[in-house]
C-alpha positions as CSV (number, residue, x, y, z in Angstrom):
1,X,94.2,51.4,92.6
2,X,97.8,51.6,93.8
3,X,98.2,55.3,93.1
4,X,94.9,56.2,94.7
5,X,95.8,54.1,97.8
6,X,99.2,55.8,98.0
7,X,97.5,59.2,97.8
8,X,95.0,58.5,100.5
9,X,97.6,56.9,102.7
10,X,99.9,59.9,102.3
11,X,97.0,62.3,103.0
12,X,96.3,60.6,106.3
13,X,99.9,60.6,107.5
14,X,100.9,64.0,106.1
15,X,100.6,65.8,109.4
16,X,102.9,63.2,111.1
17,X,105.7,63.4,108.5
18,X,108.9,65.2,109.1
19,X,109.7,68.3,107.0
20,X,112.5,66.4,105.2
21,X,110.0,63.6,104.3
22,X,107.4,66.1,103.0
23,X,110.1,67.8,100.9
24,X,111.1,64.3,99.5
25,X,107.5,63.6,98.5
26,X,107.2,67.1,96.8
27,X,110.5,66.6,95.0
28,X,109.3,63.1,93.8
29,X,106.1,64.7,92.5
30,X,108.1,67.3,90.6
31,X,110.3,64.6,89.1
32,X,107.3,62.6,88.1
33,X,105.9,65.7,86.2
34,X,109.2,66.0,84.4
35,X,108.5,62.6,82.7
36,X,105.2,64.0,81.5
37,X,107.1,67.0,80.1
38,X,109.2,64.5,78.1
39,X,106.1,63.2,76.4
40,X,106.5,65.6,73.5
41,X,110.0,64.3,72.9
42,X,108.7,60.7,72.9
43,X,105.9,61.6,70.4
44,X,108.5,63.3,68.2
45,X,110.7,60.2,68.3
46,X,107.7,58.0,67.5
47,X,106.9,60.3,64.5
48,X,110.5,60.0,63.3
49,X,110.4,56.3,63.7
50,X,107.2,56.0,61.7
51,X,108.6,58.3,59.0
52,X,111.6,56.0,58.8
53,X,109.3,52.9,58.5
54,X,107.4,54.6,55.7
55,X,110.6,55.6,53.9
56,X,112.0,52.0,54.3
57,X,108.8,50.6,52.9
58,X,109.0,53.0,50.0
59,X,112.5,51.7,49.3
60,X,111.3,48.1,49.2
61,X,108.4,49.1,46.8
62,X,110.9,50.9,44.5
63,X,113.0,47.7,44.4
64,X,110.0,45.6,43.6
65,X,108.7,48.0,41.0
66,X,112.1,48.1,39.3
67,X,112.1,44.3,39.2
68,X,108.6,44.2,37.8
69,X,109.5,46.8,35.1
70,X,112.5,44.7,34.1
71,X,110.2,41.8,33.5
72,X,107.8,44.0,31.5
73,X,105.1,44.5,34.1
74,X,104.1,48.1,34.6
75,X,102.5,48.8,38.0
76,X,102.3,52.1,39.9
77,X,103.5,52.5,43.4
78,X,100.1,53.1,44.8
79,X,98.7,50.0,43.1
80,X,101.5,47.9,44.7
81,X,100.6,49.4,48.1
82,X,96.9,48.5,47.6
83,X,97.8,45.0,46.6
84,X,100.0,44.6,49.7
85,X,97.2,45.8,52.0
86,X,94.7,43.4,50.3
87,X,97.1,40.5,50.7
88,X,97.8,41.4,54.4
89,X,94.1,41.5,55.1
90,X,92.9,38.3,53.4
91,X,95.9,35.9,53.4
92,X,96.2,35.6,57.2
93,X,92.5,34.8,57.4
94,X,92.8,32.2,54.7
95,X,95.9,30.5,56.1
96,X,94.6,30.3,59.6
97,X,91.1,29.1,58.7
98,X,91.8,27.1,55.6
99,X,91.1,23.7,57.1
100,X,87.8,24.8,58.8
101,X,86.4,26.4,55.7
102,X,84.1,24.5,53.3
103,X,85.2,24.1,49.7
104,X,82.6,26.5,48.5
105,X,83.5,29.1,51.0
106,X,87.2,28.7,50.1
107,X,86.4,29.5,46.5
108,X,84.3,32.6,47.6
109,X,87.2,33.9,49.7
110,X,89.7,33.3,46.8
111,X,87.3,35.0,44.4
112,X,87.1,38.0,46.8
113,X,90.9,38.0,46.9
114,X,91.2,38.0,43.1
115,X,88.5,40.8,42.8
116,X,90.2,42.9,45.4
117,X,93.6,42.4,43.8
118,X,92.2,43.7,40.5
119,X,90.4,46.8,41.9
120,X,93.5,49.0,41.7
121,X,93.7,48.5,37.9
122,X,90.1,49.7,37.2
123,X,89.5,52.5,39.7
124,X,91.1,55.8,40.6
125,X,93.8,55.8,43.2
126,X,91.9,57.6,45.9
127,X,88.7,55.5,45.6
128,X,90.8,52.3,45.6
129,X,93.0,53.2,48.5
130,X,90.0,54.4,50.6
131,X,88.0,51.2,49.9
132,X,90.9,48.8,50.5
133,X,92.1,50.6,53.7
134,X,88.4,50.5,54.9
135,X,88.4,46.7,54.2
136,X,91.7,46.2,56.1
137,X,90.5,48.2,59.1
138,X,87.1,46.7,59.0
139,X,88.6,43.2,58.9
140,X,90.8,44.0,61.9
141,X,87.8,45.4,63.8
142,X,85.8,42.2,63.1
143,X,88.8,40.0,64.1
144,X,89.3,41.8,67.4
145,X,85.6,42.4,68.2
146,X,84.5,40.5,71.3
147,X,84.3,37.7,72.0
148,X,87.9,37.2,70.8
149,X,88.7,33.5,70.3
150,X,92.3,32.3,70.2
151,X,92.0,31.5,66.6
152,X,90.8,35.0,65.6
153,X,93.4,36.6,67.8
154,X,96.0,34.7,65.7
155,X,94.4,36.1,62.5
156,X,94.6,39.6,64.0
157,X,98.2,39.2,65.0
158,X,98.9,37.8,61.5
159,X,97.4,40.9,60.0
160,X,99.3,43.3,62.2
161,X,102.6,41.5,62.1
162,X,103.8,42.4,58.6
163,X,103.5,46.2,59.1
164,X,105.1,45.8,62.5
165,X,108.0,43.9,61.0
166,X,108.5,46.5,58.3
167,X,108.7,49.1,61.1
168,X,111.2,47.0,63.0
169,X,113.3,46.5,59.9
170,X,113.2,50.2,59.2
171,X,114.5,50.9,62.8
172,X,117.3,48.4,62.3
173,X,118.2,49.8,58.9
174,X,118.2,53.3,60.4
175,X,120.4,52.2,63.3
176,X,122.9,50.5,61.0
177,X,123.1,53.6,58.7
178,X,124.0,56.0,61.5
179,X,127.7,56.6,61.9
180,X,129.4,55.4,65.1
181,X,130.1,58.4,67.4
């Protein structure tokens, strides 16, 4: 409402303003539109930031895969990505709701976790990734669907926090790798 009130207030007083004040307001409007012109630069920077986060995550996965191969466990990169998404979608729910869940429901959730963790080893990459991403997004939608309780808000934050932390770590790693100018 602030912008609308300012607009209508200025419209009423426009005739009484001095030419210098009118010029100031026009100049301010022009400067405001320049910030909109910088939107493309901001989107480009965001795209670069997200690309760095994905590359950083790829480096972490490569390290984990090398460690697994040295122990004799052969897992593909996409399978490790799927397992990570499954863990990020179910484990926050389990940890935050564990005390409220009945024992039979706990076993059902753990069974669902085991089944979802085994899916990447029995289905094609595209089918598995689509189903697991759908599960992750579906779980997030259900968590944030109104009415949002404090408890479920904690679950949603718990689900969103790991990918956000990876992005923050990627930004820190990128900043540390740049030479000092």
